[in-house]
C-alpha positions in Angstrom: -188.5 73.9 126.8 -188.0 76.1 129.9 -184.8 77.9 130.9 -184.7 79.3 134.4 -182.0 81.7 135.4 -180.5 81.0 138.8 -177.8 83.6 138.7 -174.5 84.2 136.9 -174.1 81.2 134.5 -176.3 78.8 136.5 -179.4 77.7 134.4 -181.9 75.0 134.8 -183.2 73.6 131.6 -186.5 71.6 131.7 -187.3 69.7 128.6 -190.1 67.1 128.8 -189.3 65.0 131.9 -185.6 66.0 131.9 -184.0 68.6 134.1 -180.5 69.7 133.1 -178.5 72.0 135.4 -175.7 74.2 133.9 -172.6 75.4 135.8 -174.1 75.2 139.3 -172.9 77.9 141.7 -175.5 77.4 144.4 -174.2 79.3 147.4 -173.3 82.9 148.4 -169.6 83.0 147.3 -167.3 81.4 144.8 -163.7 81.8 143.5 -162.4 81.4 147.1 -164.6 84.1 148.4 -163.4 86.7 145.8 -166.9 86.8 144.2 -170.6 86.7 145.0 -173.5 86.5 142.6 -175.3 89.8 141.9 -177.9 90.4 143.1 -177.6 88.2 146.1 -179.9 85.2 146.0 -180.7 81.9 147.7 -181.3 78.7 145.8 -183.5 75.9 147.2 -181.1 73.1 146.3 -183.5 70.4 147.2 -186.0 71.6 144.6 -183.4 71.5 141.7 -183.5 67.7 141.3 -181.3 67.6 138.1 -181.0 64.5 136.0 -177.9 65.9 134.3 -175.3 68.5 135.5 -173.2 70.2 132.8 -169.9 71.9 133.8 -168.7 73.9 130.8 -165.1 74.6 132.0 -162.8 74.6 135.0 -163.0 78.3 136.0 -164.4 78.2 139.5 -167.3 80.5 138.9 -168.5 77.5 136.7 -166.7 74.6 138.4 -167.7 75.2 142.0 -166.7 72.4 144.3 -169.1 73.0 147.2 -172.0 73.1 144.8 -171.0 69.9 143.1 -170.4 68.2 146.4 -174.0 69.2 147.5 -175.5 67.8 144.3 -173.5 64.6 144.5 -174.6 64.0 148.1 -178.2 64.6 147.3 -178.2 62.2 144.3 -175.0 60.5 143.3 -176.8 59.0 140.2 -177.1 62.5 138.7 -175.1 62.3 135.5 -172.3 64.9 135.1 -171.1 66.0 131.7 -168.0 68.1 130.9 -165.2 68.7 128.4 -162.4 68.6 130.9 -160.7 65.5 132.2 -159.7 67.3 135.3 -163.3 68.0 136.1 -164.1 64.3 135.3 -161.6 63.2 138.0 -162.9 65.7 140.5 -166.6 64.8 139.9 -165.8 61.1 140.6 -164.0 62.0 143.8 -167.0 64.1 144.8 -169.3 61.0 144.4 -170.9 61.3 141.0 -171.3 57.7 139.8 -171.7 58.5 136.1 -169.4 61.1 134.5 -169.1 61.7 130.8 -166.3 63.6 129.0 -167.3 64.9 125.6 -165.7 67.3 123.2 -167.1 70.3 121.4 -169.1 69.5 118.2 -170.6 66.5 120.0 -174.3 65.6 119.4 -176.3 63.9 122.2 -179.8 62.5 121.9 -181.7 62.3 125.2 -185.4 61.6 125.9 -187.2 64.5 124.3 -184.2 66.8 123.9 -181.0 66.9 121.8 -177.8 68.6 122.8 -174.9 69.9 120.7 -171.7 71.2 122.3 -170.4 74.3 120.6 -166.7 75.3 120.3 -164.8 78.1 121.9 -161.3 79.5 121.2 -160.6 79.1 124.9 -159.2 75.6 125.7 -161.3 72.9 127.4 -164.5 75.0 127.2 -167.7 74.9 125.3 -171.3 76.2 125.1 -174.4 74.0 124.5 -177.3 74.1 122.1 -180.5 72.3 123.1 -183.2 71.3 120.6 -186.8 70.1 121.3 -189.9 70.1 119.1 -190.5 73.6 120.4 -187.3 75.1 119.0 -183.6 75.5 119.5 -181.8 77.4 122.2 -178.1 78.2 122.6 -176.5 78.7 126.0 -173.2 80.3 125.0 -171.9 80.4 128.6 -168.3 81.9 128.3 -167.8 80.8 124.7 -165.3 83.0 122.8 -165.7 83.1 119.1 -162.8 84.4 116.8 -165.2 86.0 114.3 -168.7 86.4 113.0 -167.9 83.7 110.4 -167.1 81.2 113.3 -170.5 81.9 114.8 -172.2 81.1 111.5 -170.1 78.0 111.1 -171.2 76.7 114.5 -174.8 77.4 113.6 -174.4 75.4 110.4 -172.7 72.5 112.2 -175.6 72.5 114.7 -178.2 72.5 111.9 -176.5 69.4 110.4 -176.4 67.7 113.8 -180.0 68.4 114.6 -181.0 67.7 111.0 -183.1 70.9 110.9 -182.4 74.3 109.6 -184.3 77.0 111.5 -183.5 80.2 113.4 -182.6 79.9 117.1 -185.6 80.6 119.2 -183.4 81.8 122.1 -179.7 82.6 122.6 -178.3 83.2 126.1 -175.3 85.3 125.0 -171.9 86.2 126.2 -172.0 90.0 126.2 -169.9 91.7 128.8 -166.4 92.7 127.5 -164.9 91.9 130.9 -161.6 93.5 131.7 -160.9 90.8 134.3 -157.1 91.1 134.4 -156.4 94.3 132.5 -155.4 96.3 135.5 -153.4 93.4 136.9 -151.3 92.8 133.7 -150.6 96.3 132.4 -153.5 96.2 129.9 -155.7 99.1 128.7 -158.2 100.3 131.2 -160.4 102.4 129.0 -163.7 101.3 127.4 -162.9 98.4 125.0 -164.7 99.6 121.8 -163.3 97.0 119.5 -164.0 94.1 121.9 -167.6 95.3 122.6 -168.3 95.8 118.8 -167.1 92.2 118.2 -169.4 91.0 120.9 -172.5 92.8 119.5 -171.7 91.7 115.9 -171.3 88.1 117.0 -174.6 88.2 118.9 -176.3 89.6 115.8 -174.8 86.8 113.8 -176.7 84.2 115.9 -179.9 85.5 114.2 -181.8 84.4 117.3 -185.4 85.5 117.7 -184.8 86.2 121.4 -181.7 87.2 123.4 -180.8 87.1 127.1 -177.5 88.3 128.4 -175.8 85.7 130.6 -172.7 84.6 132.5 -171.6 88.0 133.9 -173.5 88.1 137.1 -170.7 88.3 139.7 -169.4 91.0 141.9 -166.2 91.3 143.9 -166.7 91.0 147.6 -164.7 92.8 150.3 -161.7 93.2 150.5 -161.6 92.8 146.7 -164.6 95.1 145.8 -162.6 98.0 144.5 -161.8 95.9 141.5 -165.4 96.1 140.4 -164.9 99.5 138.9 -162.2 98.2 136.6 -163.7 95.0 135.3 -167.3 95.5 134.1 -167.4 98.2 131.3 -171.1 97.7 130.4 -174.1 97.7 132.7 -176.8 95.3 131.8 -179.3 98.1 131.1 -176.9 99.5 128.5 -176.4 96.2 126.8 -180.2 95.7 126.6 -180.5 99.0 124.8 -177.5 98.3 122.6 -178.9 94.8 121.6 -182.3 96.3 120.8 -180.6 98.7 118.4 -178.1 96.2 116.9 -180.6 93.4 116.5 -184.0 95.0 116.1 -185.5 91.8 114.8 -184.9 90.0 118.2 -186.8 90.3 121.5 -184.3 91.3 124.1 -184.9 90.1 127.7 -183.1 91.0 130.9 -181.1 88.2 132.5 -183.2 88.4 135.6 -182.6 85.8 138.4 -185.6 83.7 138.9 -187.1 84.4 135.4 -188.0 81.5 133.2 -187.7 81.8 129.5 -190.3 79.5 127.8 -189.7 78.3 124.2 -192.8 77.2 122.4 -193.3 76.9 118.6 -190.1 78.7 118.0 -190.9 81.8 120.1 -189.8 82.8 123.5 -191.7 84.3 126.4 -190.6 85.3 129.9 -192.3 84.3 133.1 -191.3 85.8 136.5 -191.4 84.0 139.8 -190.1 80.6 140.7 -189.9 78.6 144.0 -186.3 77.6 143.1 -184.6 80.9 144.0 -185.3 84.1 146.0 -183.3 87.3 145.5 -182.4 90.4 147.3 -183.3 93.3 145.0 -180.1 95.3 145.7 -179.1 98.3 143.6 -176.3 97.7 141.0 -173.0 98.5 142.7 -170.6 97.7 139.8 -169.8 101.1 138.4 -167.2 101.4 135.7 -164.6 104.0 136.7 -161.2 103.0 135.3 -159.2 106.0 136.4 -157.7 104.8 139.6 -156.1 101.4 140.3 -156.5 100.6 144.0 -153.2 100.2 146.0 -152.3 96.6 146.8 -152.6 95.7 150.5 -152.5 92.3 152.1 -155.7 91.5 154.2 -154.1 88.2 155.3 -157.3 86.2 155.5 -155.7 83.2 157.1 -154.1 85.3 159.8 -150.6 84.2 159.0 -149.0 87.4 160.4 -146.4 89.7 159.1 -143.3 88.0 160.4 -144.3 84.5 159.3 -145.1 85.7 155.8 -141.9 87.7 155.6 -139.7 84.8 156.7 -141.3 82.2 154.5 -141.2 84.5 151.4 -137.5 85.3 152.1 -136.7 81.6 152.1 -138.9 80.8 149.0 -137.3 83.7 147.0 -133.8 82.5 147.8 -134.3 78.7 147.6 -137.0 78.3 144.9 -137.7 81.5 142.9 -134.2 82.7 142.1 -132.8 79.3 141.1 -136.0 78.4 139.2 -135.9 81.6 137.1 -132.2 81.0 136.4 -133.3 77.9 134.6 -135.9 79.7 132.5 -134.6 80.6 129.0 -137.0 83.6 128.7 -135.7 85.1 132.0 -131.9 84.8 131.3 -130.0 88.1 131.6 -133.2 89.9 132.7 -133.6 92.1 135.8 -136.8 90.9 137.5 -138.3 92.7 140.5 -140.7 91.3 143.1 -142.5 93.7 145.3 -144.3 92.0 148.2 -147.1 93.7 150.3 -147.0 92.4 153.8 -149.8 91.9 156.3 -150.3 95.0 158.4 -148.5 97.2 156.0 -144.9 97.5 154.7 -143.1 95.9 151.8 -140.3 93.6 151.0 -138.7 94.0 147.6 -136.3 91.7 145.7 -134.3 92.1 142.5 -133.4 88.9 140.8 -131.1 88.2 137.9 -129.6 84.9 136.7 -129.9 83.3 140.2 -128.7 86.3 142.3 -131.0 88.1 144.8 -130.6 91.7 145.9 -132.8 93.5 148.4 -134.8 96.4 146.9 -136.2 97.3 143.5 -134.0 98.1 140.5 -135.6 100.9 138.6 -134.2 99.5 135.4 -136.3 96.3 135.6 -137.4 94.1 132.8 -140.2 92.4 134.7 -142.1 93.6 137.7 -144.5 91.7 139.9 -146.4 93.0 142.9 -148.1 90.5 145.1 -149.8 90.2 148.5 -147.5 88.1 150.6 -150.1 85.9 152.3 -151.7 85.1 149.0 -148.4 84.1 147.5 -148.0 81.7 150.4 -151.6 80.4 149.8 -150.7 79.5 146.3 -147.4 77.9 147.4 -149.3 75.9 150.0 -152.2 74.9 147.7 -154.7 76.9 149.8 -155.6 79.0 146.7 -155.1 78.9 143.0 -153.6 81.7 140.9 -157.0 82.5 139.3 -158.5 83.6 142.7 -155.4 85.7 143.5 -155.2 87.3 140.0 -159.0 88.1 139.8 -159.0 89.5 143.3 -156.2 91.9 142.3 -153.7 90.4 144.8 -151.0 89.8 142.1 -150.1 92.2 139.3 -147.4 92.3 136.7 -145.7 94.3 134.0 -143.0 93.7 131.5 -140.6 95.7 129.3 -138.4 92.8 128.4 -136.8 93.1 125.0 -133.7 92.9 122.9 -132.3 95.5 120.6 -129.8 95.2 117.8 -128.8 97.0 114.6 -130.4 94.5 112.3 -133.7 93.5 113.8 -134.3 96.6 115.9 -136.4 95.9 119.0 -137.8 92.4 119.7 -139.9 91.6 122.7 -138.7 88.8 125.0 -141.2 85.9 125.7 -141.3 86.6 129.5 -144.6 86.0 131.1 -146.2 89.2 132.6 -146.5 87.4 135.9 -143.0 85.9 135.9 -143.8 83.9 139.0 -145.7 81.6 136.8 -142.5 80.4 135.2 -141.5 78.8 138.5 -145.0 78.3 140.1 -147.0 77.4 137.0 -150.7 78.4 136.8 -152.0 74.9 135.9 -149.9 73.1 138.4 -151.0 75.5 141.2 -154.6 74.9 140.2 -154.2 71.1 140.4 -152.5 71.4 143.8 -155.3 73.5 145.1 -157.9 71.2 143.7 -156.3 68.1 145.2 -156.1 69.8 148.7 -159.7 71.0 148.3 -161.0 67.5 147.4 -159.1 66.0 150.3 -160.8 68.4 152.7 -164.2 67.7 151.3 -163.6 64.0 151.8 
């Protein structure tokens, strides 16, 4: 069994005659140009020749439409496997003839390899274990476990499915305690001690003989790159040291792009050099420095222009946002402020309460959202999804919505931090963006 790292969460598993490609992100950018793989690399797509493509979940650093389109065009008989019915529909539109939707806890027997999908607390997401006569490996991808006990329960379930009880030969582990949206949603910006401790403890609970950090190999690209210093608390060199101390019984390997991790007789070795991918050995640029949140400016990537953005947002706030919020129970009686950064500089601000709209920001707000105007229009038009806008730092929110009375004291109100989601829901915006993207791909 051979696992080749192709960057971020993209892995090629070779087991006997089978080639299984995980979460293909094959080109320079993803997430609508917000991110690129670090270090930069080029993949020889023609050499991949996967029999199966596995897409673990719908986040677009795993569910990358241009990559899937390229694979479907090259070989529409490649079998795609996922957990998510939305990805199933998209894969069929892209041209994959055989698409399987399977849940977590599912055991699959293929020619020379068995797969077991492992659960995550995040919805519509899983990791994958693979077993051959040489051993068992676990590609956790973005799997979130609630506890050490949950990790051990998953290992026990896999042992029953595989009908063998042995230590993992290799675990590709989720390790980076990413603060992806902390700055954007009023969260803590300091080092996440508790979160990182949980990660290390859960990695130790795998009892794997070899460990490789995975699925945190992205960097923000300009004009979003200032976000890097807020998102990635742990450099890979540090986690390698920490894992060696926390799990001294395991061999700890770097997650080097182009490296192949070979599992034989229950042990793992690392080989460097593959014709599948070439990298630019650039210095690490993601330095954790959470002391300054960059000011929000609107780079206007579609060139909409200030006056067009201003006019359309004025109309949307009056015609859609204000009446929409008035129908939301969690927003009733609250003072909600929207601060819009315009292309070329300047701001428009609105205060909304129970259907009324007043120009300017009320300092006694209950909810505050700051957004780049052209990106808000992109979401309205289906040109982008909220995930790209949020992760790029182009929308931010904070709440102090609560009720106080003599009996219960203070109780928080269930207002979303990004209150725009109540009217322009996250999932609906994603599906609108996906439909438009698929139409354009043909």
